[in-house]
All heavy atoms as atom14 arrays in JSON, in Angstrom:
{
  "sequence": "MLKLYGTAVSSRLLLGTARYPSPAILADAVRASKTDIVTVSLRRETAGSRTGGAFSS",
  "atom14_mask": [
    [1, 1, 1, 1, 1, 1, 1, 1, 0, 0, 0, 0, 0, 0],
    [1, 1, 1, 1, 1, 1, 1, 1, 0, 0, 0, 0, 0, 0],
    [1, 1, 1, 1, 1, 1, 1, 1, 1, 0, 0, 0, 0, 0],
    [1, 1, 1, 1, 1, 1, 1, 1, 0, 0, 0, 0, 0, 0],
    [1, 1, 1, 1, 1, 1, 1, 1, 1, 1, 1, 1, 0, 0],
    [1, 1, 1, 1, 0, 0, 0, 0, 0, 0, 0, 0, 0, 0],
    [1, 1, 1, 1, 1, 1, 1, 0, 0, 0, 0, 0, 0, 0],
    [1, 1, 1, 1, 1, 0, 0, 0, 0, 0, 0, 0, 0, 0],
    [1, 1, 1, 1, 1, 1, 1, 0, 0, 0, 0, 0, 0, 0],
    [1, 1, 1, 1, 1, 1, 0, 0, 0, 0, 0, 0, 0, 0],
    [1, 1, 1, 1, 1, 1, 0, 0, 0, 0, 0, 0, 0, 0],
    [1, 1, 1, 1, 1, 1, 1, 1, 1, 1, 1, 0, 0, 0],
    [1, 1, 1, 1, 1, 1, 1, 1, 0, 0, 0, 0, 0, 0],
    [1, 1, 1, 1, 1, 1, 1, 1, 0, 0, 0, 0, 0, 0],
    [1, 1, 1, 1, 1, 1, 1, 1, 0, 0, 0, 0, 0, 0],
    [1, 1, 1, 1, 0, 0, 0, 0, 0, 0, 0, 0, 0, 0],
    [1, 1, 1, 1, 1, 1, 1, 0, 0, 0, 0, 0, 0, 0],
    [1, 1, 1, 1, 1, 0, 0, 0, 0, 0, 0, 0, 0, 0],
    [1, 1, 1, 1, 1, 1, 1, 1, 1, 1, 1, 0, 0, 0],
    [1, 1, 1, 1, 1, 1, 1, 1, 1, 1, 1, 1, 0, 0],
    [1, 1, 1, 1, 1, 1, 1, 0, 0, 0, 0, 0, 0, 0],
    [1, 1, 1, 1, 1, 1, 0, 0, 0, 0, 0, 0, 0, 0],
    [1, 1, 1, 1, 1, 1, 1, 0, 0, 0, 0, 0, 0, 0],
    [1, 1, 1, 1, 1, 0, 0, 0, 0, 0, 0, 0, 0, 0],
    [1, 1, 1, 1, 1, 1, 1, 1, 0, 0, 0, 0, 0, 0],
    [1, 1, 1, 1, 1, 1, 1, 1, 0, 0, 0, 0, 0, 0],
    [1, 1, 1, 1, 1, 0, 0, 0, 0, 0, 0, 0, 0, 0],
    [1, 1, 1, 1, 1, 1, 1, 1, 0, 0, 0, 0, 0, 0],
    [1, 1, 1, 1, 1, 0, 0, 0, 0, 0, 0, 0, 0, 0],
    [1, 1, 1, 1, 1, 1, 1, 0, 0, 0, 0, 0, 0, 0],
    [1, 1, 1, 1, 1, 1, 1, 1, 1, 1, 1, 0, 0, 0],
    [1, 1, 1, 1, 1, 0, 0, 0, 0, 0, 0, 0, 0, 0],
    [1, 1, 1, 1, 1, 1, 0, 0, 0, 0, 0, 0, 0, 0],
    [1, 1, 1, 1, 1, 1, 1, 1, 1, 0, 0, 0, 0, 0],
    [1, 1, 1, 1, 1, 1, 1, 0, 0, 0, 0, 0, 0, 0],
    [1, 1, 1, 1, 1, 1, 1, 1, 0, 0, 0, 0, 0, 0],
    [1, 1, 1, 1, 1, 1, 1, 1, 0, 0, 0, 0, 0, 0],
    [1, 1, 1, 1, 1, 1, 1, 0, 0, 0, 0, 0, 0, 0],
    [1, 1, 1, 1, 1, 1, 1, 0, 0, 0, 0, 0, 0, 0],
    [1, 1, 1, 1, 1, 1, 1, 0, 0, 0, 0, 0, 0, 0],
    [1, 1, 1, 1, 1, 1, 0, 0, 0, 0, 0, 0, 0, 0],
    [1, 1, 1, 1, 1, 1, 1, 1, 0, 0, 0, 0, 0, 0],
    [1, 1, 1, 1, 1, 1, 1, 1, 1, 1, 1, 0, 0, 0],
    [1, 1, 1, 1, 1, 1, 1, 1, 1, 1, 1, 0, 0, 0],
    [1, 1, 1, 1, 1, 1, 1, 1, 1, 0, 0, 0, 0, 0],
    [1, 1, 1, 1, 1, 1, 1, 0, 0, 0, 0, 0, 0, 0],
    [1, 1, 1, 1, 1, 0, 0, 0, 0, 0, 0, 0, 0, 0],
    [1, 1, 1, 1, 0, 0, 0, 0, 0, 0, 0, 0, 0, 0],
    [1, 1, 1, 1, 1, 1, 0, 0, 0, 0, 0, 0, 0, 0],
    [1, 1, 1, 1, 1, 1, 1, 1, 1, 1, 1, 0, 0, 0],
    [1, 1, 1, 1, 1, 1, 1, 0, 0, 0, 0, 0, 0, 0],
    [1, 1, 1, 1, 0, 0, 0, 0, 0, 0, 0, 0, 0, 0],
    [1, 1, 1, 1, 0, 0, 0, 0, 0, 0, 0, 0, 0, 0],
    [1, 1, 1, 1, 1, 0, 0, 0, 0, 0, 0, 0, 0, 0],
    [1, 1, 1, 1, 1, 1, 1, 1, 1, 1, 1, 0, 0, 0],
    [1, 1, 1, 1, 1, 1, 0, 0, 0, 0, 0, 0, 0, 0],
    [1, 1, 1, 1, 1, 1, 0, 0, 0, 0, 0, 0, 0, 0]
  ],
  "atom14_positions": [
    [[92.22, 74.55, 88.73], [93.27, 74.85, 89.74], [94.59, 74.26, 89.21], [94.59, 73.09, 88.95], [92.89, 74.34, 91.08], [93.87, 74.68, 92.17], [93.42, 74.88, 93.85], [91.95, 75.88, 93.74], [0.0, 0.0, 0.0], [0.0, 0.0, 0.0], [0.0, 0.0, 0.0], [0.0, 0.0, 0.0], [0.0, 0.0, 0.0], [0.0, 0.0, 0.0]],
    [[95.56, 74.94, 89.32], [97.01, 74.52, 88.95], [97.63, 73.95, 90.16], [97.54, 74.56, 91.26], [97.79, 75.76, 88.37], [99.21, 75.55, 88.03], [99.27, 74.57, 86.8], [99.83, 76.86, 87.59], [0.0, 0.0, 0.0], [0.0, 0.0, 0.0], [0.0, 0.0, 0.0], [0.0, 0.0, 0.0], [0.0, 0.0, 0.0], [0.0, 0.0, 0.0]],
    [[98.36, 72.92, 89.98], [99.13, 72.26, 91.03], [100.66, 72.23, 90.69], [100.98, 71.72, 89.66], [98.67, 70.84, 91.36], [98.94, 70.41, 92.69], [98.13, 69.1, 92.96], [98.15, 68.9, 94.55], [97.32, 67.85, 94.96], [0.0, 0.0, 0.0], [0.0, 0.0, 0.0], [0.0, 0.0, 0.0], [0.0, 0.0, 0.0], [0.0, 0.0, 0.0]],
    [[101.54, 72.86, 91.5], [102.93, 72.87, 91.24], [103.62, 72.28, 92.49], [103.49, 72.81, 93.6], [103.35, 74.41, 91.13], [102.8, 75.12, 89.92], [103.19, 76.6, 90.05], [103.26, 74.62, 88.69], [0.0, 0.0, 0.0], [0.0, 0.0, 0.0], [0.0, 0.0, 0.0], [0.0, 0.0, 0.0], [0.0, 0.0, 0.0], [0.0, 0.0, 0.0]],
    [[104.41, 71.21, 92.27], [105.18, 70.57, 93.29], [104.31, 70.24, 94.42], [104.71, 70.43, 95.67], [106.44, 71.42, 93.64], [107.26, 71.63, 92.5], [107.31, 72.85, 91.86], [108.18, 70.59, 92.1], [108.13, 73.0, 90.77], [108.92, 70.83, 91.08], [109.04, 71.94, 90.38], [109.84, 72.22, 89.37], [0.0, 0.0, 0.0], [0.0, 0.0, 0.0]],
    [[103.05, 69.82, 94.27], [102.15, 69.43, 95.39], [101.45, 70.59, 95.94], [100.6, 70.4, 96.98], [0.0, 0.0, 0.0], [0.0, 0.0, 0.0], [0.0, 0.0, 0.0], [0.0, 0.0, 0.0], [0.0, 0.0, 0.0], [0.0, 0.0, 0.0], [0.0, 0.0, 0.0], [0.0, 0.0, 0.0], [0.0, 0.0, 0.0], [0.0, 0.0, 0.0]],
    [[101.57, 71.83, 95.56], [100.95, 72.93, 96.07], [99.92, 73.52, 95.1], [100.22, 73.83, 94.01], [102.03, 74.06, 96.31], [103.05, 73.55, 97.29], [101.35, 75.3, 96.97], [0.0, 0.0, 0.0], [0.0, 0.0, 0.0], [0.0, 0.0, 0.0], [0.0, 0.0, 0.0], [0.0, 0.0, 0.0], [0.0, 0.0, 0.0], [0.0, 0.0, 0.0]],
    [[98.72, 73.63, 95.54], [97.71, 74.14, 94.73], [97.72, 75.64, 94.53], [98.0, 76.33, 95.63], [96.22, 73.82, 95.39], [0.0, 0.0, 0.0], [0.0, 0.0, 0.0], [0.0, 0.0, 0.0], [0.0, 0.0, 0.0], [0.0, 0.0, 0.0], [0.0, 0.0, 0.0], [0.0, 0.0, 0.0], [0.0, 0.0, 0.0], [0.0, 0.0, 0.0]],
    [[97.65, 76.14, 93.37], [97.8, 77.6, 93.09], [96.46, 77.98, 92.42], [96.09, 77.48, 91.38], [98.97, 77.76, 92.12], [99.12, 79.36, 91.82], [100.24, 77.31, 92.67], [0.0, 0.0, 0.0], [0.0, 0.0, 0.0], [0.0, 0.0, 0.0], [0.0, 0.0, 0.0], [0.0, 0.0, 0.0], [0.0, 0.0, 0.0], [0.0, 0.0, 0.0]],
    [[95.73, 78.89, 93.04], [94.48, 79.26, 92.55], [94.6, 80.38, 91.38], [93.69, 80.48, 90.59], [93.58, 79.86, 93.64], [94.18, 80.94, 94.2], [0.0, 0.0, 0.0], [0.0, 0.0, 0.0], [0.0, 0.0, 0.0], [0.0, 0.0, 0.0], [0.0, 0.0, 0.0], [0.0, 0.0, 0.0], [0.0, 0.0, 0.0], [0.0, 0.0, 0.0]],
    [[95.6, 81.17, 91.45], [95.83, 82.19, 90.38], [97.07, 81.9, 89.5], [98.1, 81.51, 90.1], [96.05, 83.54, 91.11], [96.54, 84.49, 90.04], [0.0, 0.0, 0.0], [0.0, 0.0, 0.0], [0.0, 0.0, 0.0], [0.0, 0.0, 0.0], [0.0, 0.0, 0.0], [0.0, 0.0, 0.0], [0.0, 0.0, 0.0], [0.0, 0.0, 0.0]],
    [[96.87, 81.92, 88.18], [98.01, 81.71, 87.35], [98.84, 82.85, 87.02], [99.79, 82.92, 86.19], [97.55, 81.02, 86.05], [96.97, 79.62, 86.31], [96.56, 78.9, 85.03], [96.0, 77.69, 85.42], [95.95, 76.6, 84.68], [96.54, 76.71, 83.38], [95.33, 75.48, 84.96], [0.0, 0.0, 0.0], [0.0, 0.0, 0.0], [0.0, 0.0, 0.0]],
    [[98.38, 84.05, 87.56], [99.13, 85.29, 87.46], [100.46, 85.23, 88.12], [100.51, 84.82, 89.25], [98.21, 86.43, 87.93], [99.01, 87.83, 87.93], [99.21, 88.28, 86.52], [98.15, 88.79, 88.76], [0.0, 0.0, 0.0], [0.0, 0.0, 0.0], [0.0, 0.0, 0.0], [0.0, 0.0, 0.0], [0.0, 0.0, 0.0], [0.0, 0.0, 0.0]],
    [[101.52, 85.54, 87.43], [102.81, 85.71, 88.05], [103.19, 87.17, 88.07], [103.05, 87.98, 87.09], [103.91, 85.04, 87.16], [103.97, 83.55, 87.35], [102.9, 82.79, 86.54], [105.31, 82.97, 86.9], [0.0, 0.0, 0.0], [0.0, 0.0, 0.0], [0.0, 0.0, 0.0], [0.0, 0.0, 0.0], [0.0, 0.0, 0.0], [0.0, 0.0, 0.0]],
    [[103.64, 87.64, 89.31], [103.98, 89.04, 89.44], [105.53, 89.08, 89.71], [106.08, 88.36, 90.62], [103.3, 89.61, 90.62], [103.48, 91.05, 90.87], [102.87, 91.94, 89.83], [102.89, 91.48, 92.18], [0.0, 0.0, 0.0], [0.0, 0.0, 0.0], [0.0, 0.0, 0.0], [0.0, 0.0, 0.0], [0.0, 0.0, 0.0], [0.0, 0.0, 0.0]],
    [[106.3, 89.95, 88.92], [107.67, 90.13, 89.14], [107.91, 91.28, 90.1], [107.07, 92.23, 90.17], [0.0, 0.0, 0.0], [0.0, 0.0, 0.0], [0.0, 0.0, 0.0], [0.0, 0.0, 0.0], [0.0, 0.0, 0.0], [0.0, 0.0, 0.0], [0.0, 0.0, 0.0], [0.0, 0.0, 0.0], [0.0, 0.0, 0.0], [0.0, 0.0, 0.0]],
    [[109.01, 91.29, 90.86], [109.34, 92.18, 91.81], [110.18, 93.37, 91.31], [110.45, 94.29, 92.18], [109.99, 91.62, 93.05], [111.27, 91.04, 92.63], [109.12, 90.57, 93.79], [0.0, 0.0, 0.0], [0.0, 0.0, 0.0], [0.0, 0.0, 0.0], [0.0, 0.0, 0.0], [0.0, 0.0, 0.0], [0.0, 0.0, 0.0], [0.0, 0.0, 0.0]],
    [[110.63, 93.32, 90.03], [111.49, 94.38, 89.53], [110.8, 95.72, 89.28], [109.66, 95.79, 88.96], [112.13, 93.9, 88.19], [0.0, 0.0, 0.0], [0.0, 0.0, 0.0], [0.0, 0.0, 0.0], [0.0, 0.0, 0.0], [0.0, 0.0, 0.0], [0.0, 0.0, 0.0], [0.0, 0.0, 0.0], [0.0, 0.0, 0.0], [0.0, 0.0, 0.0]],
    [[111.51, 96.74, 89.43], [111.19, 98.11, 89.1], [110.13, 98.75, 89.86], [109.43, 99.63, 89.48], [110.92, 98.21, 87.57], [112.06, 97.78, 86.86], [111.87, 98.08, 85.33], [112.89, 97.56, 84.5], [114.02, 98.23, 84.07], [114.14, 99.44, 84.38], [114.92, 97.61, 83.35], [0.0, 0.0, 0.0], [0.0, 0.0, 0.0], [0.0, 0.0, 0.0]],
    [[109.87, 98.32, 91.04], [108.93, 99.03, 91.95], [109.67, 100.11, 92.64], [110.78, 99.82, 93.09], [108.22, 98.07, 92.84], [107.1, 97.22, 92.27], [107.32, 96.03, 91.76], [105.83, 97.82, 92.15], [106.35, 95.31, 91.1], [104.77, 97.06, 91.62], [105.08, 95.83, 91.06], [104.1, 95.17, 90.44], [0.0, 0.0, 0.0], [0.0, 0.0, 0.0]],
    [[109.12, 101.34, 92.81], [109.83, 102.38, 93.43], [110.08, 102.23, 94.92], [111.03, 102.91, 95.46], [109.04, 103.66, 93.11], [107.64, 103.14, 92.86], [107.78, 101.7, 92.32], [0.0, 0.0, 0.0], [0.0, 0.0, 0.0], [0.0, 0.0, 0.0], [0.0, 0.0, 0.0], [0.0, 0.0, 0.0], [0.0, 0.0, 0.0], [0.0, 0.0, 0.0]],
    [[109.44, 101.44, 95.55], [109.58, 101.16, 97.01], [109.01, 99.78, 97.45], [108.11, 99.29, 96.83], [108.91, 102.24, 97.85], [107.44, 102.15, 97.86], [0.0, 0.0, 0.0], [0.0, 0.0, 0.0], [0.0, 0.0, 0.0], [0.0, 0.0, 0.0], [0.0, 0.0, 0.0], [0.0, 0.0, 0.0], [0.0, 0.0, 0.0], [0.0, 0.0, 0.0]],
    [[109.51, 99.28, 98.52], [108.94, 98.03, 99.02], [107.49, 98.14, 99.42], [106.75, 97.11, 99.23], [109.83, 97.65, 100.25], [111.09, 98.4, 99.95], [110.76, 99.66, 99.27], [0.0, 0.0, 0.0], [0.0, 0.0, 0.0], [0.0, 0.0, 0.0], [0.0, 0.0, 0.0], [0.0, 0.0, 0.0], [0.0, 0.0, 0.0], [0.0, 0.0, 0.0]],
    [[107.02, 99.23, 99.9], [105.73, 99.4, 100.27], [104.77, 99.25, 99.1], [103.67, 98.62, 99.09], [105.44, 100.69, 100.94], [0.0, 0.0, 0.0], [0.0, 0.0, 0.0], [0.0, 0.0, 0.0], [0.0, 0.0, 0.0], [0.0, 0.0, 0.0], [0.0, 0.0, 0.0], [0.0, 0.0, 0.0], [0.0, 0.0, 0.0], [0.0, 0.0, 0.0]],
    [[105.11, 99.9, 97.97], [104.44, 99.87, 96.77], [104.34, 98.51, 96.14], [103.3, 98.01, 95.65], [104.93, 100.89, 95.69], [104.6, 102.32, 96.25], [104.27, 100.68, 94.35], [105.21, 103.46, 95.4], [0.0, 0.0, 0.0], [0.0, 0.0, 0.0], [0.0, 0.0, 0.0], [0.0, 0.0, 0.0], [0.0, 0.0, 0.0], [0.0, 0.0, 0.0]],
    [[105.43, 97.73, 96.23], [105.49, 96.41, 95.87], [104.48, 95.5, 96.65], [103.74, 94.71, 96.06], [106.92, 95.89, 95.94], [107.05, 94.26, 95.74], [106.59, 93.85, 94.49], [108.5, 93.87, 96.12], [0.0, 0.0, 0.0], [0.0, 0.0, 0.0], [0.0, 0.0, 0.0], [0.0, 0.0, 0.0], [0.0, 0.0, 0.0], [0.0, 0.0, 0.0]],
    [[104.59, 95.64, 97.99], [103.62, 95.0, 98.81], [102.2, 95.21, 98.52], [101.38, 94.33, 98.43], [103.91, 95.26, 100.27], [0.0, 0.0, 0.0], [0.0, 0.0, 0.0], [0.0, 0.0, 0.0], [0.0, 0.0, 0.0], [0.0, 0.0, 0.0], [0.0, 0.0, 0.0], [0.0, 0.0, 0.0], [0.0, 0.0, 0.0], [0.0, 0.0, 0.0]],
    [[101.85, 96.47, 98.18], [100.58, 96.92, 97.9], [100.12, 96.22, 96.55], [99.0, 95.65, 96.34], [100.28, 98.35, 97.75], [100.43, 99.15, 99.0], [100.26, 98.46, 100.09], [100.63, 100.32, 99.02], [0.0, 0.0, 0.0], [0.0, 0.0, 0.0], [0.0, 0.0, 0.0], [0.0, 0.0, 0.0], [0.0, 0.0, 0.0], [0.0, 0.0, 0.0]],
    [[101.1, 96.12, 95.55], [100.73, 95.56, 94.3], [100.52, 94.03, 94.47], [99.66, 93.45, 93.85], [101.9, 95.77, 93.35], [0.0, 0.0, 0.0], [0.0, 0.0, 0.0], [0.0, 0.0, 0.0], [0.0, 0.0, 0.0], [0.0, 0.0, 0.0], [0.0, 0.0, 0.0], [0.0, 0.0, 0.0], [0.0, 0.0, 0.0], [0.0, 0.0, 0.0]],
    [[101.28, 93.43, 95.27], [101.11, 91.93, 95.45], [99.81, 91.66, 96.12], [99.04, 90.75, 95.66], [102.25, 91.34, 96.37], [101.96, 89.92, 96.77], [103.63, 91.44, 95.69], [0.0, 0.0, 0.0], [0.0, 0.0, 0.0], [0.0, 0.0, 0.0], [0.0, 0.0, 0.0], [0.0, 0.0, 0.0], [0.0, 0.0, 0.0], [0.0, 0.0, 0.0]],
    [[99.39, 92.43, 97.14], [98.07, 92.25, 97.72], [96.97, 92.58, 96.83], [96.0, 91.7, 96.73], [97.95, 93.19, 99.0], [98.59, 92.57, 100.15], [98.16, 93.46, 101.48], [98.78, 94.71, 101.47], [100.05, 95.05, 101.89], [100.77, 94.08, 102.31], [100.52, 96.21, 101.87], [0.0, 0.0, 0.0], [0.0, 0.0, 0.0], [0.0, 0.0, 0.0]],
    [[97.02, 93.56, 96.0], [95.97, 94.01, 95.03], [95.85, 93.01, 93.97], [94.74, 92.75, 93.5], [96.21, 95.39, 94.51], [0.0, 0.0, 0.0], [0.0, 0.0, 0.0], [0.0, 0.0, 0.0], [0.0, 0.0, 0.0], [0.0, 0.0, 0.0], [0.0, 0.0, 0.0], [0.0, 0.0, 0.0], [0.0, 0.0, 0.0], [0.0, 0.0, 0.0]],
    [[96.98, 92.35, 93.55], [96.83, 91.4, 92.37], [96.22, 90.04, 92.79], [95.79, 89.41, 92.02], [98.15, 91.21, 91.81], [98.99, 90.52, 92.68], [0.0, 0.0, 0.0], [0.0, 0.0, 0.0], [0.0, 0.0, 0.0], [0.0, 0.0, 0.0], [0.0, 0.0, 0.0], [0.0, 0.0, 0.0], [0.0, 0.0, 0.0], [0.0, 0.0, 0.0]],
    [[96.32, 89.67, 94.1], [95.8, 88.53, 94.63], [96.53, 87.28, 93.96], [96.01, 86.14, 93.78], [94.36, 88.36, 94.55], [93.67, 89.42, 95.35], [92.11, 89.28, 95.29], [91.58, 90.35, 96.17], [90.14, 90.33, 96.2], [0.0, 0.0, 0.0], [0.0, 0.0, 0.0], [0.0, 0.0, 0.0], [0.0, 0.0, 0.0], [0.0, 0.0, 0.0]],
    [[97.76, 87.52, 93.49], [98.53, 86.44, 92.91], [98.98, 85.39, 93.89], [99.33, 85.86, 95.05], [99.67, 87.07, 91.99], [100.27, 85.9, 91.32], [100.78, 87.62, 92.88], [0.0, 0.0, 0.0], [0.0, 0.0, 0.0], [0.0, 0.0, 0.0], [0.0, 0.0, 0.0], [0.0, 0.0, 0.0], [0.0, 0.0, 0.0], [0.0, 0.0, 0.0]],
    [[99.32, 84.24, 93.59], [99.89, 83.23, 94.48], [101.29, 82.99, 94.09], [102.14, 82.37, 94.9], [99.21, 81.99, 94.29], [97.77, 81.94, 94.82], [97.49, 82.62, 95.68], [96.97, 81.06, 94.39], [0.0, 0.0, 0.0], [0.0, 0.0, 0.0], [0.0, 0.0, 0.0], [0.0, 0.0, 0.0], [0.0, 0.0, 0.0], [0.0, 0.0, 0.0]],
    [[101.81, 83.53, 93.02], [103.22, 83.39, 92.6], [103.84, 84.74, 92.37], [103.48, 85.59, 91.56], [103.28, 82.56, 91.23], [102.6, 81.24, 91.47], [104.7, 82.35, 90.78], [102.39, 80.43, 90.22], [0.0, 0.0, 0.0], [0.0, 0.0, 0.0], [0.0, 0.0, 0.0], [0.0, 0.0, 0.0], [0.0, 0.0, 0.0], [0.0, 0.0, 0.0]],
    [[104.99, 84.91, 93.06], [105.77, 86.18, 92.9], [107.16, 85.78, 92.61], [107.78, 84.97, 93.26], [105.81, 87.02, 94.25], [106.54, 88.19, 94.11], [104.36, 87.48, 94.61], [0.0, 0.0, 0.0], [0.0, 0.0, 0.0], [0.0, 0.0, 0.0], [0.0, 0.0, 0.0], [0.0, 0.0, 0.0], [0.0, 0.0, 0.0], [0.0, 0.0, 0.0]],
    [[107.77, 86.29, 91.46], [109.06, 86.04, 91.08], [110.05, 87.09, 91.64], [109.67, 88.19, 91.79], [109.3, 85.96, 89.56], [109.03, 87.27, 89.02], [108.35, 84.96, 88.96], [0.0, 0.0, 0.0], [0.0, 0.0, 0.0], [0.0, 0.0, 0.0], [0.0, 0.0, 0.0], [0.0, 0.0, 0.0], [0.0, 0.0, 0.0], [0.0, 0.0, 0.0]],
    [[111.19, 86.73, 92.08], [112.17, 87.63, 92.65], [113.54, 87.42, 91.82], [113.97, 86.35, 91.64], [112.44, 87.26, 94.15], [113.58, 88.22, 94.75], [111.09, 87.3, 94.92], [0.0, 0.0, 0.0], [0.0, 0.0, 0.0], [0.0, 0.0, 0.0], [0.0, 0.0, 0.0], [0.0, 0.0, 0.0], [0.0, 0.0, 0.0], [0.0, 0.0, 0.0]],
    [[114.19, 88.44, 91.48], [115.45, 88.38, 90.74], [116.53, 89.0, 91.72], [116.25, 89.76, 92.63], [115.4, 89.32, 89.49], [115.14, 90.67, 89.8], [0.0, 0.0, 0.0], [0.0, 0.0, 0.0], [0.0, 0.0, 0.0], [0.0, 0.0, 0.0], [0.0, 0.0, 0.0], [0.0, 0.0, 0.0], [0.0, 0.0, 0.0], [0.0, 0.0, 0.0]],
    [[117.62, 88.48, 91.55], [118.81, 88.82, 92.42], [119.87, 89.48, 91.55], [120.09, 89.06, 90.34], [119.46, 87.66, 93.09], [118.57, 86.86, 93.97], [119.24, 85.61, 94.49], [118.16, 87.68, 95.17], [0.0, 0.0, 0.0], [0.0, 0.0, 0.0], [0.0, 0.0, 0.0], [0.0, 0.0, 0.0], [0.0, 0.0, 0.0], [0.0, 0.0, 0.0]],
    [[120.54, 90.47, 91.98], [121.65, 91.1, 91.33], [122.94, 90.89, 92.06], [122.95, 91.14, 93.29], [121.39, 92.57, 91.1], [122.51, 93.33, 90.41], [122.21, 94.73, 90.15], [122.12, 95.41, 91.49], [121.43, 96.64, 91.64], [120.99, 97.25, 90.56], [121.37, 97.18, 92.76], [0.0, 0.0, 0.0], [0.0, 0.0, 0.0], [0.0, 0.0, 0.0]],
    [[123.97, 90.36, 91.41], [125.25, 90.12, 92.13], [126.02, 91.36, 92.13], [126.08, 92.12, 91.2], [125.94, 89.04, 91.41], [125.2, 87.7, 91.39], [126.15, 86.64, 90.81], [126.4, 86.96, 89.33], [127.11, 86.22, 88.54], [127.86, 85.29, 89.05], [127.24, 86.53, 87.24], [0.0, 0.0, 0.0], [0.0, 0.0, 0.0], [0.0, 0.0, 0.0]],
    [[126.6, 91.71, 93.27], [127.49, 92.84, 93.42], [128.75, 92.39, 94.3], [128.6, 91.51, 95.11], [126.76, 94.09, 94.09], [125.68, 94.51, 93.25], [125.16, 95.83, 93.67], [125.67, 96.4, 94.74], [124.19, 96.38, 93.21], [0.0, 0.0, 0.0], [0.0, 0.0, 0.0], [0.0, 0.0, 0.0], [0.0, 0.0, 0.0], [0.0, 0.0, 0.0]],
    [[129.8, 93.05, 94.05], [131.0, 92.86, 94.82], [131.3, 94.01, 95.62], [130.61, 95.04, 95.39], [132.25, 92.47, 93.94], [132.42, 93.51, 93.01], [131.91, 91.18, 93.18], [0.0, 0.0, 0.0], [0.0, 0.0, 0.0], [0.0, 0.0, 0.0], [0.0, 0.0, 0.0], [0.0, 0.0, 0.0], [0.0, 0.0, 0.0], [0.0, 0.0, 0.0]],
    [[132.19, 93.95, 96.55], [132.51, 95.01, 97.37], [133.02, 96.23, 96.51], [133.62, 95.96, 95.39], [133.55, 94.7, 98.43], [0.0, 0.0, 0.0], [0.0, 0.0, 0.0], [0.0, 0.0, 0.0], [0.0, 0.0, 0.0], [0.0, 0.0, 0.0], [0.0, 0.0, 0.0], [0.0, 0.0, 0.0], [0.0, 0.0, 0.0], [0.0, 0.0, 0.0]],
    [[132.94, 97.36, 96.97], [133.35, 98.59, 96.15], [132.38, 99.04, 95.08], [132.74, 99.73, 94.16], [0.0, 0.0, 0.0], [0.0, 0.0, 0.0], [0.0, 0.0, 0.0], [0.0, 0.0, 0.0], [0.0, 0.0, 0.0], [0.0, 0.0, 0.0], [0.0, 0.0, 0.0], [0.0, 0.0, 0.0], [0.0, 0.0, 0.0], [0.0, 0.0, 0.0]],
    [[131.08, 98.59, 95.11], [130.08, 98.9, 94.23], [130.35, 98.44, 92.78], [129.9, 99.03, 91.71], [129.81, 100.47, 94.23], [129.39, 100.84, 95.43], [0.0, 0.0, 0.0], [0.0, 0.0, 0.0], [0.0, 0.0, 0.0], [0.0, 0.0, 0.0], [0.0, 0.0, 0.0], [0.0, 0.0, 0.0], [0.0, 0.0, 0.0], [0.0, 0.0, 0.0]],
    [[131.21, 97.42, 92.62], [131.45, 96.87, 91.31], [130.42, 95.8, 91.02], [130.28, 94.91, 91.78], [132.85, 96.33, 91.13], [133.92, 97.33, 91.2], [135.32, 96.65, 90.92], [135.5, 95.6, 91.77], [136.3, 95.53, 92.84], [136.71, 96.58, 93.32], [136.39, 94.34, 93.54], [0.0, 0.0, 0.0], [0.0, 0.0, 0.0], [0.0, 0.0, 0.0]],
    [[129.66, 95.77, 89.88], [128.77, 94.71, 89.7], [129.44, 93.5, 89.15], [130.58, 93.5, 88.65], [127.79, 95.25, 88.57], [128.5, 95.5, 87.35], [126.95, 96.39, 88.97], [0.0, 0.0, 0.0], [0.0, 0.0, 0.0], [0.0, 0.0, 0.0], [0.0, 0.0, 0.0], [0.0, 0.0, 0.0], [0.0, 0.0, 0.0], [0.0, 0.0, 0.0]],
    [[128.73, 92.42, 89.3], [129.28, 91.05, 88.81], [129.77, 90.36, 90.0], [129.31, 90.47, 91.07], [0.0, 0.0, 0.0], [0.0, 0.0, 0.0], [0.0, 0.0, 0.0], [0.0, 0.0, 0.0], [0.0, 0.0, 0.0], [0.0, 0.0, 0.0], [0.0, 0.0, 0.0], [0.0, 0.0, 0.0], [0.0, 0.0, 0.0], [0.0, 0.0, 0.0]],
    [[130.75, 89.47, 89.71], [131.35, 88.67, 90.77], [130.49, 87.37, 90.92], [129.61, 87.16, 90.2], [0.0, 0.0, 0.0], [0.0, 0.0, 0.0], [0.0, 0.0, 0.0], [0.0, 0.0, 0.0], [0.0, 0.0, 0.0], [0.0, 0.0, 0.0], [0.0, 0.0, 0.0], [0.0, 0.0, 0.0], [0.0, 0.0, 0.0], [0.0, 0.0, 0.0]],
    [[131.0, 86.62, 91.76], [130.36, 85.28, 91.95], [129.66, 85.15, 93.4], [130.15, 85.88, 94.3], [131.45, 84.13, 91.8], [0.0, 0.0, 0.0], [0.0, 0.0, 0.0], [0.0, 0.0, 0.0], [0.0, 0.0, 0.0], [0.0, 0.0, 0.0], [0.0, 0.0, 0.0], [0.0, 0.0, 0.0], [0.0, 0.0, 0.0], [0.0, 0.0, 0.0]],
    [[128.75, 84.24, 93.43], [128.11, 83.93, 94.72], [129.11, 83.13, 95.59], [129.76, 82.22, 95.03], [126.85, 83.18, 94.52], [125.74, 84.02, 94.04], [125.27, 83.83, 92.73], [125.07, 84.94, 94.8], [124.24, 84.65, 92.17], [124.07, 85.75, 94.29], [123.71, 85.63, 93.03], [0.0, 0.0, 0.0], [0.0, 0.0, 0.0], [0.0, 0.0, 0.0]],
    [[129.24, 83.36, 96.89], [130.06, 82.56, 97.62], [129.19, 81.5, 98.33], [128.0, 81.74, 98.55], [130.83, 83.39, 98.63], [129.83, 84.08, 99.37], [0.0, 0.0, 0.0], [0.0, 0.0, 0.0], [0.0, 0.0, 0.0], [0.0, 0.0, 0.0], [0.0, 0.0, 0.0], [0.0, 0.0, 0.0], [0.0, 0.0, 0.0], [0.0, 0.0, 0.0]],
    [[129.73, 80.35, 98.64], [128.98, 79.27, 99.28], [129.17, 79.27, 100.73], [130.02, 79.88, 101.31], [129.29, 78.0, 98.71], [130.73, 77.74, 98.59], [0.0, 0.0, 0.0], [0.0, 0.0, 0.0], [0.0, 0.0, 0.0], [0.0, 0.0, 0.0], [0.0, 0.0, 0.0], [0.0, 0.0, 0.0], [0.0, 0.0, 0.0], [0.0, 0.0, 0.0]]
  ]
}
C-alpha cells in the first residue's frame, strides 16, 4: 500500500481528466478504473476568448 502525505492509497493508477467527451463519461471512467488518484489540469483564459493571461488572487 502506498502512503502519500499520510493518506493510504490502494491503487497506484493515476487517471488524467483531459480529453473526455463529457463529464458523464469521465465519471464513468473514474468509477470503472477504481483509481484513488485523479489528476486535473487547468487552462487559463481571459475575457474575450483569448487564451493565456494570469491567474488573479
